[in-house]
N, C-alpha and C positions, 0 to 999 in steps of 0.2 A: 341778355339772356337768349339762349338758343331755343328753349322750349316755348312754342307759341302761346300755350296756356299761361305759363309762368310770365311771359312777357306782358300779357294783358293785365296781370295783377299790378304791375307798376306803371301801366300806360295811363294816358290822360283821362280815360273813362273809369278808372278804378280809384285808387287812393286820392289823386288830386281833385277828383270831381266834387265830392261833398265840400271840400275845403274852398274851392273857388266858387261854388254855388252859394255857400254861406256868405261869403264876402259880398258877392253881388246883391244878395237879397237885402242885406242891411245897409247897403251903400246909400240909399235914398231915405233912410230913417233918421230922425232927429234923436238927440240924447234923451228927450223925454219919452219918445216912443219906445226906445230899447230898454228904458228903466221901469216902464209901467207894467205891473203884474196883471195877468188876465183875471185873477181871482185871489182870494185870501189863501188858496191852497196850491197855487201854481206859480212857478218862477217867471220872471220877465224874459224877454228875448235876449237881452244882454247877458243874462246868466248862461244861456245855451251857448253863446259865442265863447264865453270863458271856459265852460265845461268841455266843449269839443276841442278847444286849443289846448287845454291842460292834458288831455289824453294824447293829442298829437305830439306834444312836447315830451311826454313820457315815452311815447314810441321812438321818437328820434334819438332820445337819450339812451335807449336800450341797445343801440348800435355803436361799435361793433357788438356782436351777439353777446348778450348776458348769459353765460352758461351756468348750469346748476353749480352752486358753491361759490359763485362770484360775489356773494355778499347778501345782506338782508334784502328781501324782494321789493321793499319799498324804497330802497336807496338807489336813486339814479342821479348821481351828482352832476351829470352833464345837462340837466334840464335848463333851458333858457330861464325858466321861472326862478330857479335857485341862483344861477350864475349872475343874473341881472338884478336879483332881489326885487322882483316885480311887486310882491305883496307890499313890501316896505315903501316902494315908490308910489304905489297907489294909496298909501296911508291906511292899509287894512291889516287887522290882526290875523295872521296866518292860522291861528288856532280856530277861527271861526269858519274856515273854508271847507270843512268836511274832511272826508277820508282822503288821504294822500294830498291834501290841499287842492283837491280836483273837483269838489262839489257834492259828491254823494253824502246825504245825511244833513245837508244845510237847511235851515228853516227859510221860509219865503222872505222873512225880514232880512236875513243875512244875504240872501240872493239879490235882493233889491239894492243892498249897499254895494255889492260887486258891480251890478249893472249900472249904478250911478256914477262910476268913475268916468263914464263918457264913452261914446263910440270911438273917438280917435285913440284912446289908450287901449281899449279892448281890441280893436282891430289891428293896431300896431303889434301887440303881442301875438295875436292870432296869426298874422302874416309871417312873423318870424318862425312860429312853431310849425306852421303848415309848410312853409318852404323847406325847413330843416327835415321834417318827416318825408316829404316827397323826394327830396334829394337822397336821403338815406336809403329808401326803398328802391330808387332808381339804380343804385349801384350794387344791389344784391345779385348773386349769381344763383343759377338753378339749384345747385346742391345745398345752398344755404337755406332754402325755404323749408327743408325737412330737418334742419338741425334742431336739437332740443335746446331749451333755454328756460330760464325763470321768466314767467310771463310778466307783462306790464300790469297785469291784474293779479295781485297776490291772493291767496286763500284768505278768506275773512269770515267774520261773523258779526252780526249786528248787536251793538250794545243796547240792551233792553231799556236802559235808563235814558240815553241820549238819542237812540235811533241812528247813530252813526256807525258804519262798519269799522271793524278793528282787525288789523292784519294779524293772522294767525300763523302764517308760514309761506313758503314758496308754492307757486302753482307751475308744475312742469308741463310745458307745452312745446309746440314747434314755432318757428318764425312765421310760417304760413298761418297758424292759428291766430297770432297777434295781429297780423295784417288784416285778416278777415274780421276779427273782433272790431278793430278800429273803424273799418269801412262801414260795417253794418250799424255800429253804435253811432257814428257820426251821421249816417244817413237818417237814422231814426230821429235824431234831434234836428236835423235839417228839415224833415217834414214837419216837426212841431213849429219851427220858425216860420215856415211857409204859411201854415195854418193861422198862426197868431198874427202874422203880418196882414193877411187878408181879413181876418175877423176883427182886429182891434184898431188898426192904424189908418183906415180909410185910404190905404195905398194899395194899388193893384199888385197882387202877388200871384203865385201859381195856384194858390188855393182859392182864387176868386174867379168868377166867370164874366 
C-alpha cells in the first residue's frame, strides 16, 4: 500500500496484534484452565479462542472481495473450518455452535464443550485462521479498502425462542469496515481473556499487578 494510513491497517500493530497476543496469552495455560468457565453465565477462555478464530476465518474466506450478489451472505466456502471439517474432527455437532457456527447464541454448557477439545486443537485451528487473515489483509491495495462488499457479518435478528441470531440478508459495507470490525471485536475478546487469566488461573497476565 502507498497510503501510510492504509498501510498501518495491515501492519503488525493492527490486524495481527490481537491474533498474536491471544496465542501468547494462552500459551502457558493448561487444558483445564482454558475449559473452566468463570461462572454459570460466562464462557471459558477456550471459547474466546474459538470465537475469535472463527471470525478471522470468515474474514480470510471473504477474499477475494465478496461483492454484492456473490451469494448468500453466510456462505463463505473457503473457510478453513469448512474445508478441513474442523467441527467433525473435534467430535462436535455443528448445530450447537451458534450463529454461523461462530459462537453467538451458544449456551455456557455448549461453550465448555468447545473449550474442552483442548488447547492444542484450539490453537492449531486459530493459528491457521489468523495466518490466513493476516496474509489476506497484507495483500490488499489502497483502492480495495473502499470497495463495497457483503460483510462477514450478515444482517440478522435474534430468535426469541433460542436466543441465537438468524441471518436475514446481506449487510452492505466496505472492506475497511470489515477489517475494523474484526480488529475491534478480536481486541474486545482479547481483553476478556486477559482478565480471566489473571482472575481465575493464578497465572500472571496483563490484568494482574
